[in-house]
N, C-alpha and C positions, 0 to 999 in steps of 0.2 A: 504494500500500500504506500504509494509515493508520498502522500501527505504526511506520513509519520516520520519521514527521513530527517526533517528539521525540528521535530518535536520530541520531547521526552514522553515516554510511554509509562502510564500507570495501569497495572493490571489489578482488577478489583474482583475479589471473590464475594459471594453472597450479595451481589449487586441488586438483586430483585427484592431484597429484604429492607427493613427500615434503615439500618446503619449503612449498608453498602450502597443503597440508593442515594443517601445523603452525600456520601463520598463521591459517587459518580457525578451527581449534579454540581457539586462544588468544582470539581476538576474540569467538567465540560465548559465551565465559564472562563477557564484560564486559557488564553491563546497559545501558551507555550507547551501545553500538555495534550497528548492524545490519550483518550480513555478507551481501554479494552476491558470489557466485562466478560467473565466466564460464567456459564450457566449450563445446567444439564438439559434445559428446555429453551432453546433460542426462540421458539415460536410462541412462548408465553406472552400474554399481553404486557406484563411488566418489562420483559426483555425487549419486546418490539417498541415499547414507548421510549426506552433508552436508546435504541437504534435510531429512532426518528429524531431524537434529541442530538444525535451525532456520535454516539458510542459505537465502537466496533464490538460486535457480539460474537463470541467464540464458544463452541460447544466443548465443555470440559467438565471433569468430575474430580473432586478431591480424593475419591477412592481409586482413581485411575492415574497412575504415575506418568504413563506415556502421554496422556492427553494434557497433563499439567506441563510437561516439558515443552510441548508445542505452544501452549497458551502463554507461557512465561517468556518466550523467546524475545530477546532485545529489550526487555523491560528495564526501565530506570528505577521504578518504585513498584512495590506490591502492597496491597491492602489485603490482609488475611483475617478472615473471621470464620473460625471453625465452629461447628454447631453441635451442641449436646442435646438440645431440646427436641429436635426433629427425630433422631433415633430413640430418645426416651419416650416421647409420646406414642411412637409406633409400637413399642414393646413393653413400656412400663418397667424396664429392666435397667437400673442405674449402672450396673457393672458393664453390661453390653454397650450401653450408650457411651460410657467412658472409653472403652476399647475402640469404638468407632471413631470418636473425636480424636483420640491420640493418634490413631493410624492416619487420619486425614492430615493432622499436623505434621506427622513424620513425612508423608508423601510431599507435602508442600515444601518442607525444609530441604528435602533432597533435590527437588526440581529447582527451587530458587537458588540453592547453593551452587548450581551448575551454570547460572547466568552471569557471565562476566560483566555485563553492563549494569547489573543491579547495584544501586547505591543505598536504597532505604527499604526497609520492610516495616510497615505499621501493623500492629496486631491488636485486635480487640481483646481486652482482659475481662470478659464476662459481665453479666448483668447482676449477678449475685456473687458473694465473696467466698462462700464455703460449701462443703459437701462434695459429692462426686463431680458436679459440673465445675466446681472450683479446682478440685484435684486434677481434672482433665486439662484445664487451662494451665495449671502449674507444670504439668508434665510436658505439654506442648511447648511452653516457654523454655524448659530445659533443653528440649530437642533443638529448637531454633538457635538458642545461644551456643549449643555445642557443635552446630554445623560449621565446618571449616570455612566454607565459602560465604558465610553470613556474619563472620566475626566483625563486631563494631557497627553493623548495619541495622540491627533490630531494635525497635522501640515499641513500648506497650502502652495502650490507652486503657486506663482503669476506669471503666464506665461507672458513673454515679447511678443512683436509683432513678429509674425512668419517671419523668414527670407524669406519665399516664398510668403508673402502677395502680392496680385495683384495690385501693384501701378504703373506699367509701361506698356507702349504700344510702340511697335517698329514702326518707320517710316523710311524705308530704313535702313541705318546704323546709325540711331539716336534713342536713347532710351529716351522717355519722361516719367518722373515720375510726375503724376498728384496727388497732395496731398491736403486734406482738412485741411490746416493749413499752418504754416510757415516753411521754410527750416532750421531755426535755432533751432526748437524745438527738444530736445533730447529724444530718445526713447530707451528702452531696446529691444534687438533683440535676438531671440533664434532660433536655428535650432532644432525644436521640435523632428524631426524624429531621431536625433542622440544624443541629449543632455538630453532629459527628464529623461532617465534612470539613469544617473549619479546623477542628482539632487535628485531623489527619493531615491536612494541608500544612499546618504549622510544624508537625512532627517530621513530615517529609522534607520540608524546606529548611528546617533547623540545621545550623552548622555546628551546634554544640556537640562535643564529644564526651561531656561529663556523664558519669554513670547515673546521676539523679535524673538527667534529662531523658533517660531511656524509659522512665516510668512517669507517665503524665496522667493526672487526675482529670477525667472528663466530667466537668460539672459546670453548670451555669449559675447555680446558687448553692449555698451551704446553709441549710435551715434546720431548726428543730421542728417537730410536729406542731408545737404551739405557734411558731412563726408561720408555718405553712397554713394552718387553720385561719390565722388572722388575714392572710392574703385571700383565701377563699371567701371569707366574710365580706371583705371590701369589694371584691370583684363581682360576686353573685348577689349580695344583699340577703342571702339566706342565713338562717341560724345554722351554726356548725358545731358539732360535738365531737369529742375525742373519747373513745372507749379503750382503755388499756386492758389487755388480756394476756395470759401466758400462751406459749406456743402450743401447749397441749389443748387448750380450748380452741385455738385457731384451727388446729387439726381436726378436732371433733366436730366443731360447728360448721366449718366451711369445706371440710374434706380436702384441705390443702396438704399435699404429700410432704413427708419429712425432708425429701430432697430439696424443697424450697425453704422449709421452716428451720433447718439447721443454720441458715444464714443469719437470721436475727439473733440467735444465741451467740454466734461468733462476734457479731458487731457490738452487742451489748458488753461483751467482756474485753474485746481488743480494739474496738473502733473499726470504722469502715475499711481502712486499708491495712489494718494489722501492723506488722513491722515494716511494711514497705515505705521507703522514702520517696515521695512523689513530687513531681514538679506541678505547681499550680498554674492554671490558665494564664494569669497575668504575667508570669515569668517568661512565657513564650509569646507575649504580645497578643493573645487571643482576646478579642472583644466578645463578651457574652451578654446575653439578654437575661434580665432578671426573671424570676419565676412569676412575679406579678405581671410583668409586661407580656410574657408568654401566655399566661392564662387569660389575660384580658383580650388577647387576639384570637382566642379559640372559641368554638361552640362548645361551651362546657357542659351543656345539657346532653349533647350527643356523646361527649366524653364519658359521662356517667353511665349511659346505656352500654357503651363499648366496654367500659371497665367491668360492669356486671357480667357481660358475656365472656370476657377474658377470665374472670374469677371462676365462672362455671366450667371453663374449659381446661383449667389447670390439672 
């Protein structure tokens, strides 16, 4: 493709999902970058929409090393997002999902390590911090860092809690946030669908070689539940309540699997990032939008409906 000869190439995995799509759209706006997305289904509406927007769409699969070698050819940067939840939802087997995600990460590391032109690899570090899906991300990180051809090239984006996480249930004109923890615990929050791309751009374009810059906290705001509730009150005009429960009650009442609920236990004891030393957005010059500005621009009533649907589907 001749148009790519004067442009840097970023290859994006998971481009039809929330995070990958955000990265693709960010780089499609940059005139010096050519966007190549890889997908198992190039004919899908999401893939075709990205093709219409200017992306090169390539059929590849993280389970197929040969296809990855072809898809990564001549890349300058790689955005890697391995998936635990797809295999987990298909089988409800945490151990099997762990093995699948780790193998996908291993294949990506091998293929990427063979690309001489590759300068940066940006890796998503999960939506939750602990349990099997966290262990899988940790193992993938070790594999990437240990790959000879990727030494010094890999950075990790530690995703904050999604601004759309299903914590609330409406009762008339009252919103009740039911949380497995305390209202004073502070959490990083990110609007993944709009902010992920700018974080990855900053990571890819950063010239810093410091070890701390290899771990970036993806967050737009850092709020306690009390502060988040105050925002909801101001934006919606509704009454908002917080109900604190333990993880056992969350499991029994909402049928949320322990695979998810182990995360709040970890966060309560060790904090969101544990022992990781992370770079904050402002240190990379990333301009973020406050949670209040984000919520004020959303159809929050529709958000409530979708959150209830997501909660039911966990």
